[in-house]
C-alpha positions as CSV (number, residue, x, y, z in Angstrom):
1,M,12.6,34.5,29.2
2,D,15.3,34.9,31.6
3,I,18.7,33.3,31.5
4,L,18.0,30.7,34.2
5,S,14.6,29.7,32.4
6,A,16.4,29.6,28.8
7,V,19.2,27.2,30.5
8,S,16.7,24.6,32.5
9,A,14.9,24.5,28.9
10,A,18.0,23.5,27.1
11,P,18.4,20.0,28.3
12,A,14.6,19.1,28.2
13,A,14.3,20.4,24.4
14,S,17.3,18.2,23.8
15,E,16.2,15.1,25.4
16,A,12.7,15.7,23.9
17,A,14.3,15.8,20.2
18,A,16.4,12.9,21.1
19,A,13.4,11.0,22.1
20,T,11.6,11.9,19.2
21,S,14.3,10.7,17.0
22,A,14.6,7.2,18.9
23,A,10.9,7.1,18.6
24,S,10.9,8.0,14.7
25,A,13.4,5.2,13.7
26,P,10.5,2.3,14.0
27,D,8.2,4.9,11.9
28,H,11.0,5.8,9.5
29,R,11.3,1.8,8.6
30,R,7.7,1.1,8.6
31,L,7.1,4.3,5.9
32,K,9.9,3.0,4.1
33,Q,8.4,-0.4,4.0
34,A,4.8,0.9,3.3
35,A,6.4,2.8,0.6
36,T,8.3,-0.3,-1.4
37,D,5.2,-2.5,-0.6
38,F,2.8,0.5,-2.7
39,E,5.2,0.8,-5.3
40,G,5.3,-3.1,-5.7
41,L,1.6,-3.3,-5.9
42,L,1.8,-0.5,-8.6
43,V,4.7,-2.1,-10.6
44,A,2.8,-5.6,-10.4
45,Q,-0.5,-4.1,-11.6
46,L,1.5,-2.3,-14.5
47,L,2.6,-5.8,-15.4
48,R,-0.4,-7.5,-15.0
49,H,-2.4,-5.0,-17.4
50,A,0.6,-4.7,-20.0
51,R,0.0,-8.7,-20.1
52,Q,-4.1,-8.5,-20.4
53,A,-3.5,-6.0,-23.2
54,G,-1.5,-8.3,-25.2
55,D,-3.4,-11.1,-27.4
56,G,-0.7,-14.3,-26.7
57,G,0.7,-13.4,-23.2
58,W,4.3,-12.6,-22.4
59,M,5.2,-15.9,-24.3
60,G,3.4,-15.0,-27.7
61,T,1.5,-18.3,-26.8
62,G,-1.5,-19.0,-25.7
63,E,-2.0,-19.3,-22.1
64,D,-3.9,-21.7,-20.1
65,K,-5.1,-21.7,-16.2
66,S,-1.5,-23.0,-14.8
67,S,0.6,-20.6,-17.1
68,E,-1.8,-17.8,-15.9
69,S,-1.1,-18.6,-12.4
70,M,2.6,-18.9,-12.8
71,M,2.8,-15.7,-14.8
72,E,0.8,-13.7,-12.0
73,M,3.5,-15.6,-9.6
74,A,5.9,-14.2,-11.8
75,E,4.9,-10.8,-12.0
76,E,4.7,-10.2,-8.3
77,S,8.1,-11.2,-7.5
78,L,9.5,-9.3,-10.5
79,A,7.3,-6.4,-9.1
80,R,8.5,-6.9,-5.2
81,M,12.3,-7.4,-6.5
82,M,11.8,-3.5,-8.7
83,A,10.1,-1.9,-6.3
84,S,13.0,-3.3,-3.8
85,Q,15.3,-1.4,-6.0
86,G,13.6,1.7,-6.4
87,C,12.4,1.3,-10.2
88,L,10.2,3.9,-10.5
89,G,11.2,5.8,-7.5
90,L,7.6,6.8,-6.1
91,A,8.6,5.1,-2.9
92,S,11.4,7.2,-2.3
93,L,8.7,10.1,-3.4
94,M,6.1,9.5,-0.4
95,Q,8.9,9.3,2.0
96,Q,10.1,12.9,0.9
97,G,6.7,14.0,1.1
98,V,5.7,12.6,4.5
99,A,9.2,14.0,6.0
100,Q,8.0,17.2,4.4
101,Q,4.6,17.1,6.2
102,E,6.4,15.7,9.2
103,A,8.4,18.8,9.6
104,R,5.7,21.4,8.8
105,A,3.7,19.9,11.4
106,A,6.4,20.3,13.7
107,A,7.0,23.9,12.7
108,A,3.7,24.3,13.4
109,T,4.0,23.3,16.4
110,T,6.3,24.9,17.9
111,D,5.2,28.4,16.4
112,S,1.7,27.6,18.2
113,P,0.8,31.1,20.2
114,A,0.8,29.0,23.9
115,T,5.1,29.1,22.8
116,T,5.6,32.3,21.4
117,P,7.2,34.8,23.7
118,A,4.5,37.2,23.7
119,A,1.7,34.7,24.7
120,Q,4.2,34.3,28.1
121,P,3.4,36.2,31.2
122,P,6.0,38.8,32.0
123,A,9.2,37.8,34.2
124,K,9.4,39.5,37.6
125,P,12.3,41.1,38.5
């Protein structure tokens, strides 16, 4: 690769990186929201199973249908709040995992044989 090619390729690469980071900002927010929602669902399931495993519910008394639906709503609300605070840390682990996969995919794309210097035709003098 000659100097002229390297100089002309540098602005294009920085523009592509800027476009990728701008496009990934909404994706990052969506990923964070999806991971938080998943953690909330998991916490809600844990609370529901804990309540059902007990004899008398959370309040220690027998439950009727209305109190059962109120407890389900309260559990879902508590689960959403706990997940938004990162209670189990699953959302951040999922985000880190996706970021690592994206980094590996980007590295694999840049290391593909089509972009290596050996695959490029020799420069003419």
